VEXFI-772665 format. One record per atom (N, C-alpha, C): x, y, z; residue in one letter; atom name; residue number from 0; chain. Coordinates in nm, 3 decimals, decimal comma, padded with zeros to 5 digits. Atoms other than C-alpha are relative to their C-alpha. Example, Ala and Ser with C-alpha at 12.3 -4.5 7.8 and 13.67 -1.06 7.14 Angstrom:
- 00,089  -00,119  00,000  A  N  0  A
- 01,230  -00,450  00,780  A  CA  0  A
- 00,090  00,120  00,000  A  C  0  A
- -00,082  -00,119  -00,006  S  N  1  A
- 01,367  -00,106  00,714  S  CA  1  A
- -00,077  00,109  00,073  S  C  1  A
This chain:
- -00,037  -00,056  00,136  M  N  0  A
- 01,179  03,345  07,671  M  CA  0  A
- -00,052  -00,120  -00,088  M  C  0  A
- 00,041  00,107  00,097  T  N  1  A
- 01,029  03,149  07,385  T  CA  1  A
- 00,008  00,035  -00,140  T  C  1  A
- -00,014  -00,012  00,148  R  N  2  A
- 01,010  03,141  06,981  R  CA  2  A
- -00,110  -00,052  -00,051  R  C  2  A
- 00,097  00,052  00,084  Q  N  3  A
- 00,723  03,100  06,779  Q  CA  3  A
- 00,046  -00,128  -00,074  Q  C  3  A
- -00,016  00,128  00,097  G  N  4  A
- 00,718  02,761  06,610  G  CA  4  A
- 00,087  -00,078  00,090  G  C  4  A
- -00,094  00,106  -00,059  C  N  5  A
- 00,926  02,588  06,889  C  CA  5  A
- -00,085  -00,091  00,105  C  C  5  A
- 00,059  00,093  -00,077  H  N  6  A
- 00,777  02,285  07,042  H  CA  6  A
- -00,006  -00,024  00,122  H  C  6  A
- -00,007  00,012  -00,128  A  N  7  A
- 00,954  02,288  07,347  A  CA  7  A
- -00,022  00,121  00,057  A  C  7  A
- 00,048  -00,128  -00,101  C  N  8  A
- 00,845  02,644  07,441  C  CA  8  A
- -00,143  -00,002  00,007  C  C  8  A
- 00,123  00,026  -00,021  E  N  9  A
- 00,486  02,551  07,381  E  CA  9  A
- -00,030  -00,083  00,121  E  C  9  A
- 00,015  00,084  -00,132  V  N  10  A
- 00,527  02,261  07,649  V  CA  10  A
- 00,026  00,055  00,124  V  C  10  A
- -00,018  -00,071  -00,102  A  N  11  A
- 00,701  02,476  07,868  A  CA  11  A
- -00,102  00,123  00,054  A  C  11  A
- 00,100  -00,095  -00,031  E  N  12  A
- 00,466  02,761  07,838  E  CA  12  A
- -00,145  -00,048  00,072  E  C  12  A
- 00,092  00,105  -00,046  S  N  13  A
- 00,206  02,506  07,904  S  CA  13  A
- 00,013  -00,010  00,172  S  C  13  A
- -00,059  00,060  -00,131  D  N  14  A
- 00,378  02,380  08,223  D  CA  14  A
- 00,008  00,130  00,065  D  C  14  A
- -00,023  -00,165  -00,074  V  N  15  A
- 00,450  02,768  08,353  V  CA  15  A
- -00,137  00,041  00,026  V  C  15  A
- 00,163  -00,074  -00,009  A  N  16  A
- 00,094  02,871  08,286  A  CA  16  A
- -00,088  -00,092  00,129  A  C  16  A
- 00,072  00,055  -00,075  R  N  17  A
- -00,040  02,578  08,492  R  CA  17  A
- 00,057  -00,002  00,146  R  C  17  A
- -00,088  -00,044  -00,150  V  N  18  A
- 00,208  02,626  08,785  V  CA  18  A
- -00,036  00,137  00,052  V  C  18  A
- 00,033  -00,143  -00,060  C  N  19  A
- 00,142  02,999  08,797  C  CA  19  A
- -00,137  00,010  00,039  C  C  19  A
- 00,146  -00,017  -00,038  A  N  20  A
- -00,232  02,945  08,781  A  CA  20  A
- -00,049  -00,064  00,134  A  C  20  A
- -00,003  00,068  -00,126  D  N  21  A
- -00,199  02,703  09,070  D  CA  21  A
- 00,043  00,099  00,116  D  C  21  A
- -00,074  -00,074  -00,089  L  N  22  A
- 00,013  02,923  09,265  L  CA  22  A
- -00,071  00,188  00,047  L  C  22  A
- 00,055  -00,081  00,018  G  N  23  A
- -00,184  03,237  09,176  G  CA  23  A
- 00,113  00,118  -00,014  G  C  23  A
- -00,141  -00,059  00,024  V  N  24  A
- 00,149  03,393  09,024  V  CA  24  A
- -00,017  00,051  -00,166  V  C  24  A
- 00,000  -00,062  00,177  D  N  25  A
- 00,142  03,642  08,680  D  CA  25  A
- 00,110  -00,055  -00,054  D  C  25  A
- -00,141  00,034  00,088  W  N  26  A
- 00,378  03,516  08,408  W  CA  26  A
- -00,018  00,062  -00,125  W  C  26  A
- 00,045  -00,048  00,125  S  N  27  A
- 00,422  03,635  08,082  S  CA  27  A
- 00,129  -00,080  -00,111  S  C  27  A
- -00,090  00,056  00,098  A  N  28  A
- 00,621  03,490  07,742  A  CA  28  A
- 00,048  00,094  -00,079  A  C  28  A
- -00,083  -00,068  00,064  V  N  29  A
- 00,868  03,682  07,557  V  CA  29  A
- 00,078  -00,028  -00,116  V  C  29  A
- -00,079  00,067  00,138  D  N  30  A
- 00,953  03,583  07,185  D  CA  30  A
- 00,153  00,089  00,001  D  C  30  A
- -00,149  -00,040  00,023  V  N  31  A
- 01,335  03,616  07,182  V  CA  31  A
- 00,026  00,067  -00,157  V  C  31  A
- -00,031  -00,049  00,139  D  N  32  A
- 01,310  03,704  06,806  D  CA  32  A
- -00,051  00,147  -00,018  D  C  32  A
- 00,019  -00,122  -00,006  S  N  33  A
- 01,149  04,012  06,882  S  CA  33  A
- 00,124  00,122  00,032  S  C  33  A
- -00,107  -00,117  -00,027  D  N  34  A
- 01,455  04,200  06,995  D  CA  34  A
- 00,178  -00,066  -00,009  D  C  34  A
- -00,153  00,040  00,033  P  N  35  A
- 01,840  04,130  06,877  P  CA  35  A
- 00,106  -00,031  00,120  P  C  35  A
- -00,042  00,032  -00,138  E  N  36  A
- 01,961  04,163  07,231  E  CA  36  A
- -00,047  -00,154  00,044  E  C  36  A
- 00,089  00,118  -00,098  L  N  37  A
- 01,718  03,853  07,378  L  CA  37  A
- 00,046  -00,110  -00,104  L  C  37  A
- -00,020  00,143  00,076  R  N  38  A
- 01,791  03,649  07,073  R  CA  38  A
- 00,128  -00,038  00,000  R  C  38  A
- -00,157  -00,016  -00,049  A  N  39  A
- 02,175  03,713  07,110  A  CA  39  A
- 00,009  -00,094  00,134  A  C  39  A
- -00,031  00,021  -00,094  E  N  40  A
- 02,142  03,623  07,451  E  CA  40  A
- -00,075  -00,149  00,054  E  C  40  A
- 00,046  00,126  -00,003  Y  N  41  A
- 01,894  03,306  07,438  Y  CA  41  A
- -00,061  -00,054  -00,095  Y  C  41  A
- 00,052  00,070  00,147  G  N  42  A
- 01,821  03,183  07,087  G  CA  42  A
- 00,035  -00,129  -00,013  G  C  42  A
- -00,008  00,158  00,011  D  N  43  A
- 01,985  02,871  07,128  D  CA  43  A
- -00,029  -00,085  00,091  D  C  43  A
- 00,053  00,107  -00,124  R  N  44  A
- 01,863  02,734  07,423  R  CA  44  A
- -00,114  00,040  00,033  R  C  44  A
- 00,133  -00,007  -00,031  V  N  45  A
- 01,480  02,820  07,416  V  CA  45  A
- -00,064  -00,111  00,029  V  C  45  A
- 00,023  -00,131  -00,105  P  N  46  A
- 01,271  02,796  07,623  P  CA  46  A
- 00,086  00,030  00,114  P  C  46  A
- -00,070  -00,071  -00,116  V  N  47  A
- 01,445  02,986  07,916  V  CA  47  A
- -00,110  00,062  00,086  V  C  47  A
- 00,093  -00,057  -00,109  I  N  48  A
- 01,261  03,045  08,255  I  CA  48  A
- 00,068  00,062  00,064  I  C  48  A
- -00,064  -00,082  -00,120  L  N  49  A
- 01,327  03,333  08,455  L  CA  49  A
- -00,104  00,050  00,117  L  C  49  A
- 00,083  00,001  -00,137  V  N  50  A
- 01,215  03,400  08,799  V  CA  50  A
- 00,060  00,124  00,040  V  C  50  A
- -00,062  -00,110  -00,077  D  N  51  A
- 01,250  03,758  08,918  D  CA  51  A
- 00,105  00,032  -00,078  D  C  51  A
- -00,087  -00,005  00,056  D  N  52  A
- 01,436  03,833  08,616  D  CA  52  A
- 00,155  -00,062  -00,018  D  C  52  A
- -00,148  00,069  -00,026  A  N  53  A
- 01,739  03,599  08,703  A  CA  53  A
- -00,081  -00,128  -00,089  A  C  53  A
- 00,018  00,111  00,028  E  N  54  A
- 01,750  03,268  08,499  E  CA  54  A
- 00,002  -00,127  00,093  E  C  54  A
- 00,031  00,121  -00,097  H  N  55  A
- 01,606  02,960  08,671  H  CA  55  A
- 00,018  -00,127  -00,084  H  C  55  A
- -00,022  00,151  00,071  G  N  56  A
- 01,663  02,678  08,385  G  CA  56  A
- -00,061  00,034  -00,140  G  C  56  A
- -00,017  00,001  00,163  Y  N  57  A
- 01,631  02,605  08,018  Y  CA  57  A
- -00,046  -00,124  -00,059  Y  C  57  A
- 00,036  00,147  00,049  W  N  58  A
- 01,489  02,329  07,764  W  CA  58  A
- -00,132  -00,045  00,054  W  C  58  A
- 00,104  00,096  -00,061  K  N  59  A
- 01,243  02,208  08,024  K  CA  59  A
- -00,043  00,072  00,136  K  C  59  A
- 00,025  -00,044  -00,133  V  N  60  A
- 01,032  02,306  08,334  V  CA  60  A
- 00,004  -00,101  00,095  V  C  60  A
- -00,008  00,106  -00,099  E  N  61  A
- 01,130  02,162  08,619  E  CA  61  A
- -00,085  00,030  00,155  E  C  61  A
- 00,119  -00,006  -00,090  E  N  62  A
- 00,794  02,135  08,832  E  CA  62  A
- 00,046  00,030  00,135  E  C  62  A
- -00,033  -00,034  -00,114  D  N  63  A
- 00,913  02,120  09,164  D  CA  63  A
- 00,089  00,116  00,047  D  C  63  A
- -00,100  -00,073  -00,008  R  N  64  A
- 01,192  02,330  09,139  R  CA  64  A
- -00,048  00,145  -00,020  R  C  64  A
- 00,058  -00,111  00,009  L  N  65  A
- 00,979  02,623  08,990  L  CA  65  A
- -00,117  00,031  00,114  L  C  65  A
- 00,089  -00,004  -00,121  R  N  66  A
- 00,722  02,574  09,258  R  CA  66  A
- 00,055  00,062  00,102  R  C  66  A
- -00,063  -00,073  -00,125  A  N  67  A
- 00,965  02,636  09,526  A  CA  67  A
- 00,060  00,142  -00,020  A  C  67  A
- -00,035  -00,153  00,023  A  N  68  A
- 01,105  02,952  09,344  A  CA  68  A
- -00,107  00,107  00,034  A  C  68  A
- 00,082  -00,101  00,019  L  N  69  A
- 00,789  03,079  09,321  L  CA  69  A
- -00,098  00,020  00,131  L  C  69  A
- 00,095  00,021  -00,134  T  N  70  A
- 00,648  03,038  09,659  T  CA  70  A
- 00,089  00,050  00,140  T  C  70  A
């Protein structure tokens, strides 16, 4: 979950893209401002990383933890 103009989101997206590319895993980014429900749920703590639709972390990517969750 990201937001346009959010520097932390840009860093997190780059980290997630790199990790997923290394592991051959697909990923996508969703702008929380595209949906009022998403904005209400995640708006104050973007970026939020979801793995299999469950919240994995927020504000920054913990690379070792993310790699473990994706393997």
